[in-house]
C-alpha positions as CSV (number, residue, x, y, z in Angstrom):
1,M,-36.4,-14.7,-34.2
2,G,-39.6,-15.8,-35.8
3,N,-37.6,-18.1,-38.2
4,T,-35.4,-19.5,-35.6
5,I,-37.8,-20.7,-32.9
6,P,-39.6,-23.4,-35.1
7,N,-36.3,-25.0,-35.7
8,I,-35.4,-25.3,-31.9
9,A,-36.8,-28.5,-30.3
10,G,-39.3,-29.1,-33.2
11,V,-41.5,-26.1,-32.3
12,K,-44.8,-26.0,-34.5
13,R,-45.5,-22.8,-36.1
14,R,-48.6,-21.1,-34.8
15,N,-48.0,-17.5,-33.9
16,L,-44.8,-15.9,-32.3
17,A,-46.3,-15.7,-29.0
18,D,-47.4,-19.3,-28.7
19,E,-43.8,-20.5,-30.2
20,I,-42.0,-18.5,-27.5
21,Q,-44.0,-20.1,-24.8
22,E,-43.7,-23.6,-26.3
23,I,-39.8,-23.2,-26.4
24,L,-39.6,-21.7,-22.9
25,D,-41.9,-24.6,-21.6
26,S,-39.5,-27.3,-23.2
27,N,-36.5,-26.3,-21.0
28,S,-34.4,-27.0,-24.1
29,L,-32.5,-23.6,-24.1
30,P,-29.9,-22.7,-21.5
31,S,-31.3,-20.5,-18.9
32,Y,-29.6,-17.3,-19.9
33,L,-31.0,-17.5,-23.4
34,A,-34.5,-18.5,-22.1
35,N,-34.3,-15.4,-19.8
36,V,-33.4,-13.1,-22.7
37,I,-36.4,-14.5,-25.0
38,D,-38.7,-14.2,-22.1
39,A,-37.7,-10.6,-21.3
40,F,-38.2,-9.9,-25.1
41,S,-41.6,-11.2,-24.9
42,I,-42.5,-9.0,-21.9
43,I,-41.2,-6.1,-23.6
44,R,-43.4,-6.7,-26.8
45,I,-46.3,-7.3,-24.5
46,V,-45.9,-3.8,-22.8
47,E,-45.0,-2.2,-26.0
48,R,-48.3,-3.3,-27.4
49,L,-50.4,-2.3,-24.3
50,W,-48.6,1.3,-24.3
51,R,-50.0,1.8,-27.9
52,V,-53.6,1.0,-26.8
Protein backbone atom coordinates (compact mmCIF):
# COMPACT_ATOMS: atom_id res chain seq x y z
CA MET A 1 0.00 0.00 0.00
CA GLY A 2 2.85 2.37 0.78
CA ASN A 3 4.04 2.23 -2.83
CA THR A 4 0.58 2.56 -4.37
CA ILE A 5 -0.85 5.58 -2.56
CA PRO A 6 1.70 8.13 -3.85
CA ASN A 7 0.70 7.16 -7.39
CA ILE A 8 -2.98 7.92 -6.79
CA ALA A 9 -3.95 11.56 -7.34
CA GLY A 10 -0.35 12.76 -7.01
CA VAL A 11 -0.08 12.30 -3.26
CA LYS A 12 3.28 13.48 -1.97
CA ARG A 13 5.13 11.00 0.22
CA ARG A 14 5.58 11.99 3.87
CA ASN A 15 4.50 9.06 5.94
CA LEU A 16 1.87 6.41 5.37
CA ALA A 17 -0.69 7.91 7.76
CA ASP A 18 -0.49 11.31 6.06
CA GLU A 19 -0.65 9.71 2.61
CA ILE A 20 -3.76 7.76 3.54
CA GLN A 21 -5.46 10.83 4.95
CA GLU A 22 -4.55 12.93 1.92
CA ILE A 23 -5.93 10.38 -0.53
CA LEU A 24 -9.13 9.98 1.51
CA ASP A 25 -9.57 13.76 1.67
CA SER A 26 -9.12 14.07 -2.10
CA ASN A 27 -12.27 11.98 -2.77
CA SER A 28 -10.52 10.52 -5.80
CA LEU A 29 -11.29 6.91 -4.88
CA PRO A 30 -14.58 5.04 -5.19
CA SER A 31 -16.30 5.07 -1.81
CA TYR A 32 -16.00 1.30 -1.31
CA LEU A 33 -12.22 1.49 -1.71
CA ALA A 34 -11.92 4.58 0.49
CA ASN A 35 -13.88 2.73 3.19
CA VAL A 36 -11.53 -0.25 3.04
CA ILE A 37 -8.45 1.97 3.27
CA ASP A 38 -10.00 3.93 6.14
CA ALA A 39 -10.84 0.71 8.00
CA PHE A 40 -7.29 -0.55 7.48
CA SER A 41 -5.96 2.70 8.96
CA ILE A 42 -8.16 2.36 12.03
CA ILE A 43 -7.04 -1.24 12.55
CA ARG A 44 -3.40 -0.15 12.40
CA ILE A 45 -4.02 2.58 15.00
CA VAL A 46 -5.77 0.17 17.35
CA GLU A 47 -2.98 -2.37 16.85
CA ARG A 48 -0.37 0.20 17.84
CA LEU A 49 -2.37 1.28 20.89
CA TRP A 50 -2.84 -2.35 21.94
CA ARG A 51 0.94 -2.88 22.03
CA VAL A 52 1.54 0.07 24.38
